VEXDREN-28600 format. One record per residue (C-alpha): residue number from 1; residue in one letter; x negated, y, z negated. Coordinates in steps of 0.5 Angstrom, whole numbers. Example, Ala and Ser with C-alpha at 12.3 -4.5 7.8 and 13.67 -1.06 7.14 Angstrom:
2
<marza 1 A <-25 -9 -16>>
<marza 2 S <-27 -2 -14>>
***
This chain:
696
<marza 1 M <0 0 0>>
<marza 2 P <-3 7 2>>
<marza 3 D <-4 13 -2>>
<marza 4 L <-2 20 1>>
<marza 5 L <-6 26 0>>
<marza 6 I <-3 33 3>>
<marza 7 E <-7 40 2>>
<marza 8 L <-4 46 5>>
<marza 9 F <-10 51 5>>
<marza 10 S <-9 59 6>>
<marza 11 E <-11 66 3>>
<marza 12 E <-10 67 -4>>
<marza 13 I <-3 65 -7>>
<marza 14 P <-1 70 -13>>
<marza 15 A <-3 67 -19>>
<marza 16 R <5 67 -22>>
<marza 17 M <7 63 -16>>
<marza 18 Q <2 57 -16>>
<marza 19 S <5 53 -21>>
<marza 20 K <12 53 -19>>
<marza 21 A <10 52 -11>>
<marza 22 A <6 46 -13>>
<marza 23 N <12 43 -16>>
<marza 24 D <16 45 -10>>
<marza 25 L <11 41 -6>>
<marza 26 K <12 35 -10>>
<marza 27 K <19 35 -10>>
<marza 28 L <21 37 -3>>
<marza 29 V <16 32 0>>
<marza 30 T <17 26 -5>>
<marza 31 G <25 27 -4>>
<marza 32 G <24 27 3>>
<marza 33 L <20 21 3>>
<marza 34 V <25 17 -2>>
<marza 35 D <31 19 2>>
<marza 36 A <28 17 9>>
<marza 37 G <27 10 5>>
<marza 38 L <20 10 3>>
<marza 39 T <18 9 -4>>
<marza 40 Y <11 10 -8>>
<marza 41 E <8 9 -15>>
<marza 42 S <6 15 -18>>
<marza 43 A <5 23 -15>>
<marza 44 A <1 29 -18>>
<marza 45 C <1 36 -15>>
<marza 46 F <-5 41 -16>>
<marza 47 S <-6 48 -15>>
<marza 48 T <-12 53 -14>>
<marza 49 P <-12 60 -11>>
<marza 50 R <-13 58 -4>>
<marza 51 R <-9 51 -4>>
<marza 52 L <-3 47 -6>>
<marza 53 C <-5 39 -6>>
<marza 54 L <0 33 -7>>
<marza 55 T <-3 26 -8>>
<marza 56 L <2 20 -8>>
<marza 57 S <-1 13 -9>>
<marza 58 G <2 6 -8>>
<marza 59 L <6 9 -2>>
<marza 60 T <10 4 2>>
<marza 61 Q <8 2 10>>
<marza 62 E <15 3 13>>
<marza 63 S <22 4 11>>
<marza 64 P <26 -2 11>>
<marza 65 T <31 -4 17>>
<marza 66 L <38 -3 15>>
<marza 67 S <44 -7 17>>
<marza 68 E <51 -3 16>>
<marza 69 E <58 -6 18>>
<marza 70 R <62 0 21>>
<marza 71 R <70 -1 22>>
<marza 72 G <72 2 29>>
<marza 73 P <79 4 32>>
<marza 74 K <85 -1 32>>
<marza 75 V <85 -6 37>>
<marza 76 G <89 -4 43>>
<marza 77 A <86 3 42>>
<marza 78 P <85 8 48>>
<marza 79 D <79 7 52>>
<marza 80 K <76 14 50>>
<marza 81 A <76 12 43>>
<marza 82 I <73 6 43>>
<marza 83 E <67 9 48>>
<marza 84 G <66 14 43>>
<marza 85 F <66 9 37>>
<marza 86 L <61 5 41>>
<marza 87 R <56 11 43>>
<marza 88 G <56 13 35>>
<marza 89 A <54 6 33>>
<marza 90 G <49 5 39>>
<marza 91 V <52 -2 41>>
<marza 92 A <55 -5 47>>
<marza 93 R <63 -7 47>>
<marza 94 A <61 -14 47>>
<marza 95 D <58 -13 40>>
<marza 96 L <64 -12 37>>
<marza 97 V <68 -17 33>>
<marza 98 E <76 -16 32>>
<marza 99 R <78 -17 24>>
<marza 100 E <85 -17 21>>
<marza 101 E <86 -13 16>>
<marza 102 K <92 -10 12>>
<marza 103 K <94 -5 16>>
<marza 104 G <93 -9 23>>
<marza 105 S <87 -11 27>>
<marza 106 F <81 -7 28>>
<marza 107 Y <74 -7 32>>
<marza 108 F <68 -8 27>>
<marza 109 A <60 -7 29>>
<marza 110 T <54 -8 26>>
<marza 111 V <49 -3 26>>
<marza 112 V <42 -4 25>>
<marza 113 T <37 2 24>>
<marza 114 P <30 -1 25>>
<marza 115 G <25 1 20>>
<marza 116 R <20 7 21>>
<marza 117 S <13 7 20>>
<marza 118 A <10 12 14>>
<marza 119 D <6 16 19>>
<marza 120 V <13 18 23>>
<marza 121 I <17 20 16>>
<marza 122 I <11 24 13>>
<marza 123 S <10 28 19>>
<marza 124 E <17 30 19>>
<marza 125 V <18 31 12>>
<marza 126 L <12 35 11>>
<marza 127 E <13 39 17>>
<marza 128 K <20 41 15>>
<marza 129 T <17 42 8>>
<marza 130 I <13 47 11>>
<marza 131 R <18 51 15>>
<marza 132 T <23 51 9>>
<marza 133 F <18 52 3>>
<marza 134 P <22 56 -2>>
<marza 135 W <17 62 -3>>
<marza 136 P <20 68 -7>>
<marza 137 K <16 72 -2>>
<marza 138 S <13 70 4>>
<marza 139 M <10 74 10>>
<marza 140 R <9 73 18>>
<marza 141 W <2 74 21>>
<marza 142 G <0 74 28>>
<marza 143 S <5 72 33>>
<marza 144 S <7 66 29>>
<marza 145 P <14 65 27>>
<marza 146 L <12 61 21>>
<marza 147 R <13 65 14>>
<marza 148 W <8 63 8>>
<marza 149 V <6 67 2>>
<marza 150 R <-1 68 5>>
<marza 151 P <-3 66 12>>
<marza 152 L <-4 59 12>>
<marza 153 H <-10 56 15>>
<marza 154 R <-11 49 15>>
<marza 155 I <-6 42 13>>
<marza 156 L <-10 36 11>>
<marza 157 C <-6 30 11>>
<marza 158 I <-9 23 11>>
<marza 159 L <-6 16 9>>
<marza 160 T <-12 12 6>>
<marza 161 D <-12 4 4>>
<marza 162 E <-17 -1 3>>
<marza 163 T <-19 -2 11>>
<marza 164 E <-18 6 13>>
<marza 165 T <-17 13 13>>
<marza 166 R <-12 16 18>>
<marza 167 I <-10 23 19>>
<marza 168 V <-2 23 20>>
<marza 169 P <0 27 26>>
<marza 170 V <3 34 24>>
<marza 171 D <3 40 28>>
<marza 172 V <6 47 25>>
<marza 173 E <6 53 30>>
<marza 174 G <-1 50 33>>
<marza 175 I <-4 49 26>>
<marza 176 Q <-5 41 27>>
<marza 177 A <-6 36 21>>
<marza 178 S <-14 34 20>>
<marza 179 D <-18 31 14>>
<marza 180 K <-22 37 13>>
<marza 181 T <-22 42 8>>
<marza 182 E <-26 48 5>>
<marza 183 G <-29 49 -2>>
<marza 184 H <-31 55 -5>>
<marza 185 R <-30 62 -1>>
<marza 186 F <-37 64 -3>>
<marza 187 M <-41 58 -7>>
<marza 188 G <-38 52 -2>>
<marza 189 P <-37 55 5>>
<marza 190 G <-36 51 11>>
<marza 191 V <-31 45 13>>
<marza 192 F <-32 38 10>>
<marza 193 S <-28 31 11>>
<marza 194 V <-25 27 6>>
<marza 195 T <-23 20 5>>
<marza 196 S <-19 20 -1>>
<marza 197 F <-16 24 -7>>
<marza 198 E <-22 22 -11>>
<marza 199 N <-27 23 -5>>
<marza 200 Y <-23 30 -4>>
<marza 201 E <-23 32 -12>>
<marza 202 S <-30 30 -13>>
<marza 203 Q <-33 34 -6>>
<marza 204 L <-29 40 -8>>
<marza 205 K <-32 40 -15>>
<marza 206 T <-39 40 -12>>
<marza 207 R <-37 46 -8>>
<marza 208 H <-35 50 -14>>
<marza 209 V <-28 48 -14>>
<marza 210 V <-24 46 -20>>
<marza 211 L <-18 43 -17>>
<marza 212 S <-14 42 -24>>
<marza 213 A <-11 49 -27>>
<marza 214 D <-11 46 -34>>
<marza 215 E <-18 44 -33>>
<marza 216 R <-20 51 -31>>
<marza 217 A <-16 54 -37>>
<marza 218 A <-19 49 -42>>
<marza 219 T <-26 51 -39>>
<marza 220 I <-24 58 -40>>
<marza 221 W <-22 58 -47>>
<marza 222 H <-28 53 -49>>
<marza 223 D <-33 58 -46>>
<marza 224 A <-29 64 -49>>
<marza 225 T <-28 62 -56>>
<marza 226 N <-36 59 -56>>
<marza 227 M <-38 66 -54>>
<marza 228 A <-34 70 -59>>
<marza 229 F <-36 65 -65>>
<marza 230 A <-43 67 -63>>
<marza 231 A <-42 74 -64>>
<marza 232 G <-38 73 -70>>
<marza 233 L <-31 75 -67>>
<marza 234 E <-25 71 -65>>
<marza 235 V <-21 71 -58>>
<marza 236 V <-14 74 -59>>
<marza 237 E <-9 68 -56>>
<marza 238 D <-5 70 -50>>
<marza 239 P <-3 63 -47>>
<marza 240 G <1 67 -41>>
<marza 241 L <-6 71 -40>>
<marza 242 L <-10 64 -40>>
<marza 243 K <-5 61 -35>>
<marza 244 E <-5 67 -30>>
<marza 245 V <-13 68 -30>>
<marza 246 A <-14 60 -29>>
<marza 247 G <-10 62 -23>>
<marza 248 L <-14 67 -21>>
<marza 249 V <-21 63 -20>>
<marza 250 E <-23 57 -17>>
<marza 251 W <-29 56 -21>>
<marza 252 P <-29 60 -27>>
<marza 253 V <-35 64 -30>>
<marza 254 V <-34 67 -37>>
<marza 255 L <-37 73 -39>>
<marza 256 M <-37 77 -45>>
<marza 257 G <-37 85 -44>>
<marza 258 D <-38 91 -49>>
<marza 259 I <-33 96 -50>>
<marza 260 D <-35 103 -51>>
<marza 261 E <-36 106 -58>>
<marza 262 T <-31 112 -56>>
<marza 263 F <-25 107 -56>>
<marza 264 L <-26 103 -62>>
<marza 265 G <-22 107 -66>>
<marza 266 L <-16 106 -62>>
<marza 267 P <-10 102 -64>>
<marza 268 P <-12 94 -63>>
<marza 269 E <-5 93 -59>>
<marza 270 V <-7 99 -55>>
<marza 271 L <-14 96 -53>>
<marza 272 Q <-11 89 -52>>
<marza 273 T <-5 92 -48>>
<marza 274 S <-9 96 -43>>
<marza 275 M <-15 91 -42>>
<marza 276 K <-9 85 -41>>
<marza 277 E <-5 89 -36>>
<marza 278 H <-10 93 -32>>
<marza 279 Q <-16 88 -32>>
<marza 280 K <-13 81 -34>>
<marza 281 F <-19 81 -40>>
<marza 282 F <-18 77 -46>>
<marza 283 S <-19 81 -53>>
<marza 284 L <-24 80 -58>>
<marza 285 R <-23 81 -65>>
<marza 286 N <-27 82 -71>>
<marza 287 P <-23 78 -76>>
<marza 288 K <-26 82 -82>>
<marza 289 T <-23 89 -80>>
<marza 290 G <-18 87 -74>>
<marza 291 R <-21 92 -69>>
<marza 292 I <-22 90 -62>>
<marza 293 E <-29 90 -61>>
<marza 294 K <-31 86 -54>>
<marza 295 F <-28 83 -48>>
<marza 296 I <-28 77 -44>>
<marza 297 T <-27 77 -37>>
<marza 298 V <-27 71 -32>>
<marza 299 A <-31 72 -25>>
<marza 300 N <-30 67 -19>>
<marza 301 V <-37 67 -18>>
<marza 302 E <-44 65 -21>>
<marza 303 T <-49 71 -20>>
<marza 304 K <-57 71 -20>>
<marza 305 D <-56 76 -25>>
<marza 306 Q <-52 72 -30>>
<marza 307 G <-46 77 -28>>
<marza 308 A <-49 83 -30>>
<marza 309 T <-47 87 -24>>
<marza 310 I <-40 84 -25>>
<marza 311 L <-40 86 -32>>
<marza 312 A <-43 93 -31>>
<marza 313 G <-37 94 -25>>
<marza 314 N <-32 92 -30>>
<marza 315 Q <-34 96 -36>>
<marza 316 K <-34 102 -31>>
<marza 317 V <-27 101 -29>>
<marza 318 L <-25 100 -37>>
<marza 319 F <-28 106 -39>>
<marza 320 A <-24 110 -34>>
<marza 321 R <-17 106 -36>>
<marza 322 L <-19 107 -44>>
<marza 323 S <-20 114 -43>>
<marza 324 D <-13 115 -41>>
<marza 325 A <-11 111 -46>>
<marza 326 K <-15 115 -51>>
<marza 327 F <-12 121 -48>>
<marza 328 F <-5 119 -49>>
<marza 329 W <-6 117 -56>>
<marza 330 E <-9 123 -59>>
<marza 331 N <-4 127 -55>>
<marza 332 D <2 123 -58>>
<marza 333 L <-1 124 -65>>
<marza 334 R <-2 131 -65>>
<marza 335 V <6 132 -63>>
<marza 336 A <7 127 -69>>
<marza 337 K <3 131 -74>>
<marza 338 T <5 138 -72>>
<marza 339 D <12 137 -69>>
<marza 340 G <15 130 -72>>
<marza 341 L <19 125 -68>>
<marza 342 S <25 130 -67>>
<marza 343 A <21 133 -61>>
<marza 344 W <21 126 -58>>
<marza 345 T <28 125 -60>>
<marza 346 A <31 131 -57>>
<marza 347 R <28 129 -50>>
<marza 348 L <32 123 -50>>
<marza 349 S <39 127 -49>>
<marza 350 N <36 127 -42>>
<marza 351 V <35 120 -41>>
<marza 352 T <42 116 -39>>
<marza 353 F <43 109 -43>>
<marza 354 H <49 107 -39>>
<marza 355 R <53 112 -35>>
<marza 356 E <59 110 -38>>
<marza 357 L <56 110 -45>>
<marza 358 G <52 116 -45>>
<marza 359 S <45 118 -46>>
<marza 360 Q <40 115 -51>>
<marza 361 S <41 121 -55>>
<marza 362 A <48 119 -56>>
<marza 363 R <47 112 -57>>
<marza 364 I <42 114 -63>>
<marza 365 A <47 118 -66>>
<marza 366 R <52 112 -66>>
<marza 367 I <47 107 -69>>
<marza 368 S <45 112 -74>>
<marza 369 A <52 112 -76>>
<marza 370 L <53 105 -76>>
<marza 371 A <47 104 -80>>
<marza 372 S <49 108 -85>>
<marza 373 D <56 105 -86>>
<marza 374 I <53 98 -86>>
<marza 375 A <47 99 -91>>
<marza 376 T <52 98 -97>>
<marza 377 M <52 90 -94>>
<marza 378 T <45 89 -93>>
<marza 379 G <42 92 -99>>
<marza 380 A <39 98 -96>>
<marza 381 V <39 105 -98>>
<marza 382 P <44 109 -93>>
<marza 383 E <40 115 -93>>
<marza 384 L <34 111 -91>>
<marza 385 A <37 107 -86>>
<marza 386 Q <40 113 -82>>
<marza 387 Q <34 116 -82>>
<marza 388 A <30 110 -79>>
<marza 389 A <36 109 -74>>
<marza 390 E <35 117 -72>>
<marza 391 V <27 116 -70>>
<marza 392 A <27 109 -68>>
<marza 393 K <27 110 -61>>
<marza 394 A <23 117 -61>>
<marza 395 D <17 113 -58>>
<marza 396 L <21 112 -52>>
<marza 397 S <19 119 -50>>
<marza 398 S <12 119 -52>>
<marza 399 E <6 118 -47>>
<marza 400 M <3 112 -49>>
<marza 401 V <10 108 -48>>
<marza 402 Y <11 111 -42>>
<marza 403 E <5 108 -39>>
<marza 404 F <6 102 -43>>
<marza 405 P <13 100 -44>>
<marza 406 E <11 94 -48>>
<marza 407 L <9 98 -54>>
<marza 408 Q <15 101 -55>>
<marza 409 G <17 100 -63>>
<marza 410 L <10 99 -65>>
<marza 411 M <7 106 -63>>
<marza 412 G <14 108 -66>>
<marza 413 R <11 106 -73>>
<marza 414 Y <4 109 -72>>
<marza 415 Y <7 116 -70>>
<marza 416 A <12 115 -76>>
<marza 417 E <6 114 -81>>
<marza 418 A <3 120 -77>>
<marza 419 A <9 124 -79>>
<marza 420 G <9 122 -86>>
<marza 421 L <15 119 -86>>
<marza 422 P <17 113 -91>>
<marza 423 G <14 106 -90>>
<marza 424 E <21 103 -89>>
<marza 425 V <22 108 -84>>
<marza 426 A <16 107 -80>>
<marza 427 N <17 99 -81>>
<marza 428 A <24 100 -78>>
<marza 429 C <21 103 -72>>
<marza 430 E <17 97 -70>>
<marza 431 E <22 92 -72>>
<marza 432 H <29 94 -70>>
<marza 433 Y <28 91 -63>>
<marza 434 S <27 84 -67>>
<marza 435 P <29 78 -66>>
<marza 436 L <28 79 -58>>
<marza 437 G <28 71 -57>>
<marza 438 P <29 64 -61>>
<marza 439 S <22 64 -63>>
<marza 440 D <21 71 -65>>
<marza 441 D <21 73 -73>>
<marza 442 V <27 76 -76>>
<marza 443 P <26 83 -80>>
<marza 444 T <27 82 -87>>
<marza 445 A <26 89 -90>>
<marza 446 P <33 92 -92>>
<marza 447 V <32 98 -88>>
<marza 448 S <29 94 -81>>
<marza 449 A <34 89 -81>>
<marza 450 T <40 94 -82>>
<marza 451 V <37 98 -76>>
<marza 452 A <36 92 -72>>
<marza 453 L <43 90 -74>>
<marza 454 A <46 97 -72>>
<marza 455 D <42 97 -65>>
<marza 456 K <45 90 -63>>
<marza 457 L <52 91 -66>>
<marza 458 D <53 98 -62>>
<marza 459 T <50 95 -55>>
<marza 460 L <55 89 -56>>
<marza 461 A <61 94 -58>>
<marza 462 G <59 99 -53>>
<marza 463 F <59 94 -47>>
<marza 464 W <65 90 -49>>
<marza 465 A <69 97 -49>>
<marza 466 I <67 98 -42>>
<marza 467 D <69 91 -40>>
<marza 468 E <62 89 -38>>
<marza 469 K <62 82 -41>>
<marza 470 P <57 76 -40>>
<marza 471 T <61 72 -34>>
<marza 472 G <58 65 -33>>
<marza 473 S <50 65 -32>>
<marza 474 K <51 73 -31>>
<marza 475 D <49 77 -37>>
<marza 476 P <45 83 -34>>
<marza 477 Y <45 87 -41>>
<marza 478 A <43 81 -45>>
<marza 479 L <49 81 -49>>
<marza 480 R <48 73 -51>>
<marza 481 R <41 75 -53>>
<marza 482 A <44 81 -58>>
<marza 483 A <49 76 -61>>
<marza 484 L <44 71 -62>>
<marza 485 G <40 77 -66>>
<marza 486 V <45 79 -70>>
<marza 487 I <47 72 -72>>
<marza 488 R <40 70 -74>>
<marza 489 L <39 77 -78>>
<marza 490 I <45 75 -82>>
<marza 491 L <44 68 -83>>
<marza 492 E <36 69 -85>>
<marza 493 N <37 75 -89>>
<marza 494 K <44 71 -92>>
<marza 495 F <48 78 -91>>
<marza 496 V <55 78 -93>>
<marza 497 L <57 82 -87>>
<marza 498 P <64 81 -85>>
<marza 499 L <64 81 -77>>
<marza 500 N <71 84 -76>>
<marza 501 A <69 90 -80>>
<marza 502 A <62 91 -77>>
<marza 503 F <65 90 -70>>
<marza 504 G <71 95 -72>>
<marza 505 K <66 100 -74>>
<marza 506 A <62 99 -68>>
<marza 507 A <68 100 -64>>
<marza 508 E <71 106 -68>>
<marza 509 I <64 109 -67>>
<marza 510 V <63 108 -60>>
<marza 511 G <70 111 -59>>
<marza 512 P <75 109 -53>>
<marza 513 R <72 108 -46>>
<marza 514 G <76 105 -40>>
<marza 515 K <80 99 -41>>
<marza 516 D <78 99 -49>>
<marza 517 T <83 96 -54>>
<marza 518 T <79 96 -60>>
<marza 519 L <83 90 -64>>
<marza 520 A <83 86 -58>>
<marza 521 N <76 87 -57>>
<marza 522 V <74 85 -64>>
<marza 523 G <78 79 -63>>
<marza 524 E <74 77 -57>>
<marza 525 L <67 79 -60>>
<marza 526 R <68 74 -66>>
<marza 527 E <70 69 -61>>
<marza 528 F <64 70 -57>>
<marza 529 F <60 70 -63>>
<marza 530 H <63 63 -65>>
<marza 531 D <61 60 -58>>
<marza 532 R <54 63 -59>>
<marza 533 L <54 60 -66>>
<marza 534 K <55 53 -64>>
<marza 535 V <49 54 -59>>
<marza 536 F <45 56 -64>>
<marza 537 L <46 51 -69>>
<marza 538 K <46 45 -64>>
<marza 539 D <38 45 -65>>
<marza 540 E <40 43 -72>>
<marza 541 G <44 38 -70>>
<marza 542 I <50 41 -73>>
<marza 543 R <56 38 -68>>
<marza 544 H <61 43 -65>>
<marza 545 D <67 40 -68>>
<marza 546 V <64 41 -75>>
<marza 547 I <63 48 -73>>
<marza 548 D <71 48 -70>>
<marza 549 A <73 45 -77>>
<marza 550 C <70 51 -81>>
<marza 551 I <72 56 -76>>
<marza 552 A <79 54 -77>>
<marza 553 M <79 57 -84>>
<marza 554 D <80 64 -87>>
<marza 555 G <74 68 -87>>
<marza 556 N <71 66 -81>>
<marza 557 D <68 72 -79>>
<marza 558 N <63 71 -85>>
<marza 559 L <57 68 -82>>
<marza 560 T <53 66 -88>>
<marza 561 S <59 63 -91>>
<marza 562 L <61 59 -85>>
<marza 563 V <54 56 -83>>
<marza 564 A <53 54 -91>>
<marza 565 R <60 50 -90>>
<marza 566 A <58 47 -83>>
<marza 567 R <52 45 -86>>
<marza 568 A <55 42 -92>>
<marza 569 L <60 38 -88>>
<marza 570 N <55 36 -83>>
<marza 571 D <51 33 -88>>
<marza 572 V <57 29 -91>>
<marza 573 L <59 27 -84>>
<marza 574 S <52 23 -83>>
<marza 575 T <54 19 -89>>
<marza 576 E <58 13 -89>>
<marza 577 D <63 15 -94>>
<marza 578 G <64 22 -91>>
<marza 579 E <65 19 -84>>
<marza 580 N <70 14 -87>>
<marza 581 L <73 19 -91>>
<marza 582 V <75 23 -85>>
<marza 583 Q <78 17 -82>>
<marza 584 G <82 16 -88>>
<marza 585 F <84 23 -88>>
<marza 586 K <86 23 -80>>
<marza 587 R <90 17 -82>>
<marza 588 A <94 20 -87>>
<marza 589 N <95 27 -83>>
<marza 590 N <98 23 -77>>
<marza 591 I <103 19 -81>>
<marza 592 L <105 25 -85>>
<marza 593 T <105 29 -78>>
<marza 594 Q <110 24 -75>>
<marza 595 A <114 23 -81>>
<marza 596 E <115 31 -82>>
<marza 597 E <117 31 -74>>
<marza 598 Q <122 25 -75>>
<marza 599 D <125 28 -81>>
<marza 600 G <125 35 -80>>
<marza 601 V <122 37 -87>>
<marza 602 E <115 39 -90>>
<marza 603 Y <112 34 -95>>
<marza 604 S <108 39 -98>>
<marza 605 F <110 38 -106>>
<marza 606 G <113 34 -111>>
<marza 607 A <108 28 -111>>
<marza 608 D <109 25 -118>>
<marza 609 P <105 20 -121>>
<marza 610 K <111 17 -125>>
<marza 611 F <114 14 -118>>
<marza 612 A <107 11 -117>>
<marza 613 E <109 3 -116>>
<marza 614 D <102 0 -114>>
<marza 615 E <96 1 -118>>
<marza 616 T <92 4 -112>>
<marza 617 E <97 10 -112>>
<marza 618 K <96 11 -119>>
<marza 619 A <88 11 -118>>
<marza 620 L <89 16 -112>>
<marza 621 F <93 21 -116>>
<marza 622 A <88 21 -121>>
<marza 623 A <82 21 -116>>
<marza 624 L <86 27 -113>>
<marza 625 D <86 31 -120>>
<marza 626 K <79 30 -121>>
<marza 627 A <77 32 -114>>
<marza 628 D <81 38 -115>>
<marza 629 Q <78 40 -121>>
<marza 630 K <71 40 -118>>
<marza 631 I <73 43 -111>>
<marza 632 Q <77 49 -113>>
<marza 633 P <71 52 -117>>
<marza 634 A <66 50 -112>>
<marza 635 M <69 53 -107>>
<marza 636 S <70 60 -111>>
<marza 637 S <63 60 -112>>
<marza 638 E <61 58 -105>>
<marza 639 D <58 52 -107>>
<marza 640 F <60 48 -101>>
<marza 641 P <55 41 -102>>
<marza 642 T <58 40 -109>>
<marza 643 A <65 41 -106>>
<marza 644 M <64 36 -100>>
<marza 645 E <61 31 -105>>
<marza 646 A <67 31 -109>>
<marza 647 M <71 30 -103>>
<marza 648 A <67 24 -101>>
<marza 649 E <69 21 -107>>
<marza 650 L <76 20 -105>>
<marza 651 R <74 15 -99>>
<marza 652 E <74 9 -104>>
<marza 653 P <81 11 -107>>
<marza 654 I <84 13 -100>>
<marza 655 D <82 6 -97>>
<marza 656 A <84 2 -103>>
<marza 657 F <91 6 -102>>
<marza 658 F <92 4 -95>>
<marza 659 K <90 -3 -96>>
<marza 660 A <95 -4 -101>>
<marza 661 V <101 1 -100>>
<marza 662 Q <106 1 -94>>
<marza 663 V <108 9 -94>>
<marza 664 N <114 8 -90>>
<marza 665 S <118 4 -95>>
<marza 666 E <125 2 -95>>
<marza 667 N <126 5 -102>>
<marza 668 Q <127 13 -100>>
<marza 669 I <124 15 -107>>
<marza 670 L <118 12 -106>>
<marza 671 R <117 14 -99>>
<marza 672 R <118 21 -100>>
<marza 673 N <113 21 -106>>
<marza 674 R <108 17 -102>>
<marza 675 L <109 22 -96>>
<marza 676 N <108 28 -101>>
<marza 677 L <102 24 -104>>
<marza 678 L <99 24 -97>>
<marza 679 S <100 32 -97>>
<marza 680 R <96 32 -103>>
<marza 681 I <90 29 -99>>
<marza 682 R <91 34 -93>>
<marza 683 S <91 40 -98>>
<marza 684 T <85 37 -102>>
<marza 685 C <81 36 -96>>
<marza 686 N <83 42 -92>>
<marza 687 Q <80 46 -98>>
<marza 688 I <73 45 -95>>
<marza 689 A <75 45 -87>>
<marza 690 E <80 44 -82>>
<marza 691 L <78 36 -81>>
<marza 692 K <84 35 -76>>
<marza 693 H <79 39 -71>>
<marza 694 L <74 33 -72>>
<marza 695 D <73 29 -66>>
<marza 696 G <74 21 -67>>
***
């Protein structure tokens, strides 16, 4: 069984596109081969700045011969219909057989599709793949109609088995497949032939090309950390930058450079961001001081002077970049110290947040009012929360954030500290954007958490008011992320913050907009949050139906209480007693519901132990009394685990009752009493959650 090697060699592919492109090549080619009847044992794909590579091992030599029986027209059908069937099936009239079926007699033909060689199938699949490749952006060059991310120069396509290596014939706009490729542009120039994947990979390495992106990244990280350690420094970890740089070089050469003393006083985040965004440098930090003192750059070529010329050029460009950053920093500091942050917030009145929701300045006023209002529920000082909200977005007008938008919030903290504002206010400037994602830290300082909540609640209430809600996979304003942020802020800080009140206040501050109907919006927002909550708790292993059972209870806008209840119920349901109790509850509820519908009455009171005839009835009365004595105070103090434990203890007496007693007795007194007893089971269990919403 032969092995297949494909390489598509071009000018430099943007680093951000390489990994996906390699996987797309693998998916399209392997999918096409399998659809055509070929199978293989394993596949692997690779990428470098100038090539995409795919290797398949254990490929079958040809597709199997297929035999298919097709039913044609009825016997006696017009000749034209029969002739059309014959053409489609590729058979002669003499090859037809007649067969009787329920609906009459029909012609049948056996269509044999001969197998095809792997070479023919690969050629077709690869040509189609190249012509229809899903690049995010592509270009044409010369007179060729072919579109590729950058000019495509070579196609390598070979099949190798124990006896030979042969070229698979492929021709795409005059680019013919061969067994040849090229090494490094400068250190391994020239064309060479390959005979297998192993031969291909090893020859590339001798010509200064590391085929595996993971291997290039590992080399970069290993050399960078060793250099940093030798200088008493540490590399600031940045997986995204490491992956990008590994896609910029075929032969990574790691170099360490100096930062001019003039710039070492800049905030480390400013240095790190400037070097990363403009020059793809890694930052080296002094672990004792936290300062960024040197940088790592990765060249794509070895030089006789060990990279001295490369470093000199990089440091020259870096000096110019950091000179700009230093100017922005010093100018912003001067404004913050002399005028405070109000000079920047005033400018935000000219910055539109959304055409229907006004300017950033108007939004800040809403957030400030909301932060002051909810501060009593988050434990923050209302005056500090309001002050923090008023300046939290001031740095959006600063020169540094205009140049580096990713530093918003962080620069706000620096500038608030320079302006002499309270520490709680400065921290809130940085932290109020968080959490931005599921792995982001949640602010725990009361003022920071309050402003973060107000910011996200205003966003949600505002876009709900103008009827800009998420639909399907579309969420242009990241409202699902904002809702998840609110959920995490409330839960991780254990805030008792009723959503109805918070949404109502936020909607009131936003005011009527377009189709706004405040009460309806509050209800819709609460349901939206409950849906987000189910997604959030999925990773904890909490079932959707458990959340539904808890949402059905009063007070479902208190997320802290709701989630505590759901976690406790989920834990109980993971036990045998809990699961069996639910089945007993559902049996009781079903019998009771049917009887109430049949009799037209509600059996909700009047169960009396004096009418208990069986010992299991008496035991169940006693067990319910005992459970109520535990459950009611536990629920009052929101001690849900204790309440659930008491409920689970009802499992055995309920099971015993149903085994020994016929509820619908012919004695009407006994029947009514037993139905009222079932009602007690239902009401006792429903203090915990609406168990009827549970699956099963």
